[in-house]
C-alpha positions as CSV (number, residue, x, y, z in Angstrom):
1,X,-16.6,1.8,13.7
2,X,-19.3,2.9,16.7
3,X,-18.6,4.9,19.5
4,X,-16.1,7.0,18.4
5,X,-15.1,11.0,18.4
6,X,-13.1,12.2,15.5
7,X,-12.7,15.8,14.8
8,X,-11.5,16.9,11.6
9,X,-9.7,19.9,13.3
10,X,-7.9,23.0,11.0
11,X,-8.3,26.9,10.5
12,X,-10.6,28.1,8.7
13,X,-11.0,27.0,4.5
14,X,-9.0,24.2,5.5
15,X,-11.9,21.6,4.0
16,X,-13.3,20.2,7.7
17,X,-16.6,20.8,7.0
18,X,-16.7,19.2,3.7
19,X,-14.4,16.1,4.1
20,X,-15.8,15.5,7.7
21,X,-19.7,15.3,5.5
22,X,-17.3,13.2,3.3
23,X,-16.2,10.8,5.8
24,X,-19.5,10.7,7.5
25,X,-20.7,8.8,4.1
26,X,-18.8,6.0,4.9
27,X,-19.8,5.2,8.1
28,X,-23.1,3.8,8.7
29,X,-24.3,6.0,11.7
30,X,-22.2,8.5,11.9
31,X,-23.7,12.2,12.6
32,X,-21.5,15.0,11.8
33,X,-21.4,17.7,14.7
34,X,-20.7,20.9,13.0
35,X,-18.5,23.4,15.4
36,X,-19.5,26.7,14.0
37,X,-23.1,26.0,15.3
38,X,-21.9,26.1,18.9
39,X,-20.4,30.3,18.5
40,X,-22.9,32.0,19.9
41,X,-24.4,34.9,18.1
42,X,-22.2,37.6,19.9
43,X,-18.7,35.5,19.2
44,X,-20.1,35.0,15.2
45,X,-20.5,38.7,15.3
46,X,-17.3,39.6,16.5
47,X,-16.1,37.0,13.6
48,X,-18.2,39.1,11.1
49,X,-16.4,42.8,12.0
50,X,-13.5,41.1,11.9
51,X,-11.7,40.5,15.5
52,X,-10.3,37.9,16.1
53,X,-11.8,35.2,19.5
54,X,-10.0,34.7,22.3
55,X,-8.8,32.4,24.6
56,X,-11.9,33.8,26.4
57,X,-14.4,33.6,24.3
58,X,-13.7,30.1,23.3
59,X,-13.3,27.9,26.1
60,X,-17.4,28.1,26.3
61,X,-17.8,26.6,23.0
62,X,-15.2,24.0,23.1
63,X,-17.1,23.2,26.3
64,X,-20.3,23.1,23.8
65,X,-18.7,20.9,21.6
66,X,-17.1,18.4,24.3
67,X,-21.1,18.3,26.1
68,X,-22.6,17.6,22.4
69,X,-20.3,15.3,21.1
70,X,-20.1,13.4,24.6
71,X,-24.0,12.9,24.8
72,X,-24.1,11.7,20.7
73,X,-21.5,9.4,21.8
74,X,-22.8,7.1,24.3
75,X,-25.2,6.6,22.0
76,X,-23.4,4.1,20.3
77,X,-22.1,6.0,16.9
78,X,-19.7,7.3,15.3
79,X,-19.8,11.1,16.1
80,X,-17.9,13.7,13.2
81,X,-16.8,17.0,14.4
82,X,-15.5,20.6,12.6
83,X,-13.4,22.1,14.7
84,X,-10.4,24.5,14.4
85,X,-8.7,22.9,18.2
86,X,-6.2,25.7,17.2
87,X,-4.0,25.2,20.4
88,X,-2.3,21.9,22.1
89,X,-4.2,23.4,25.6
90,X,-7.8,22.9,23.7
91,X,-7.5,19.6,22.4
92,X,-6.1,18.8,25.5
93,X,-9.3,20.0,26.8
94,X,-11.4,18.1,24.7
95,X,-9.6,14.5,25.5
96,X,-10.0,14.9,28.9
97,X,-12.5,12.0,30.1
98,X,-12.2,11.0,26.3
99,X,-9.0,8.6,26.1
100,X,-9.0,5.9,23.1
101,X,-12.1,7.4,22.0
102,X,-11.2,10.5,20.6
103,X,-8.8,11.1,17.5
104,X,-7.6,14.3,15.6
105,X,-7.3,14.9,11.9
106,X,-5.5,18.0,10.9
107,X,-5.5,19.1,7.5
108,X,-3.3,21.0,7.1
109,X,-3.4,23.1,3.7
110,X,-0.7,25.8,2.6
111,X,-1.0,29.4,4.1
112,X,-1.0,30.6,0.2
113,X,-3.8,28.0,-0.5
114,X,-6.2,29.1,2.5
115,X,-5.9,33.0,1.3
116,X,-6.9,31.6,-2.4
117,X,-10.5,29.7,-0.4
118,X,-10.9,32.2,1.4
119,X,-11.4,34.7,-1.7
120,X,-13.7,32.4,-3.6
121,X,-15.6,30.7,-0.4
122,X,-19.3,32.0,1.4
123,X,-19.2,32.1,4.9
124,X,-22.0,33.2,7.4
125,X,-19.4,35.1,9.6
126,X,-15.8,33.5,8.9
127,X,-14.4,37.2,7.6
128,X,-10.9,36.2,5.7
129,X,-9.3,39.3,7.8
130,X,-9.4,36.3,10.4
131,X,-7.2,33.7,8.2
132,X,-4.3,35.6,9.6
133,X,-4.9,35.7,13.1
134,X,-5.8,31.9,13.4
135,X,-2.7,30.8,11.5
136,X,-0.4,33.0,14.1
137,X,-2.8,31.1,16.5
138,X,-2.0,27.4,15.0
139,X,-0.4,25.2,17.3
140,X,0.8,22.4,14.9
141,X,0.1,18.3,17.0
142,X,3.3,17.2,16.6
143,X,4.1,14.5,18.2
144,X,0.8,14.1,19.9
145,X,-0.9,10.8,20.0
146,X,-4.1,10.4,18.3
147,X,-3.8,12.9,15.5
148,X,-4.6,11.8,11.7
149,X,-2.1,14.7,9.6
150,X,-3.9,14.9,6.3
151,X,-1.6,17.6,3.9
152,X,-4.3,19.6,1.8
153,X,-1.6,18.7,-1.4
154,X,-3.9,16.2,-1.4
155,X,-7.7,15.9,-3.7
156,X,-10.7,15.6,-1.2
157,X,-11.2,11.7,-2.8
158,X,-8.0,11.5,-1.5
159,X,-7.8,12.4,1.5
160,X,-11.0,10.8,2.3
161,X,-9.4,7.7,1.7
162,X,-6.8,8.0,3.4
163,X,-8.0,9.1,6.8
164,X,-10.7,5.8,6.0
165,X,-7.5,3.7,5.8
166,X,-6.1,5.8,9.1
167,X,-8.9,5.0,10.9
168,X,-9.6,1.4,10.4
């Protein structure tokens, strides 16, 4: 399973980083690109203050993620990316020029579970206040090609097993 980009998507607290790293452990040579690391300091400050990002804030971030993923996949390895990819237009942009080497793993977690996770997690800048705006922005990837939907009702181990089964 080389020369592939897998984007773990969903709102804050859905488990993107946790599951991306666990799946990467199952794929020899896979590299993980943490989407949060591509935000500029000023955007992190904006979110830390509880102000949601707008499209103008997100497009340059998505561009940096896409460029890094393309550069990494050129090295003949699986690239696993964490990126909220909340809107279909964002996903369509990330799909451009990548064709069949890109797939999304949508982590579909119930809002009450997300709220509980936000109360117990520590994050560098993601304020729990932003969860509501992310849920409002989320355009669920229904009927989109190349999307694996994973229920938030599954355990981590069940999620990893299901993702691996569907990737093969």
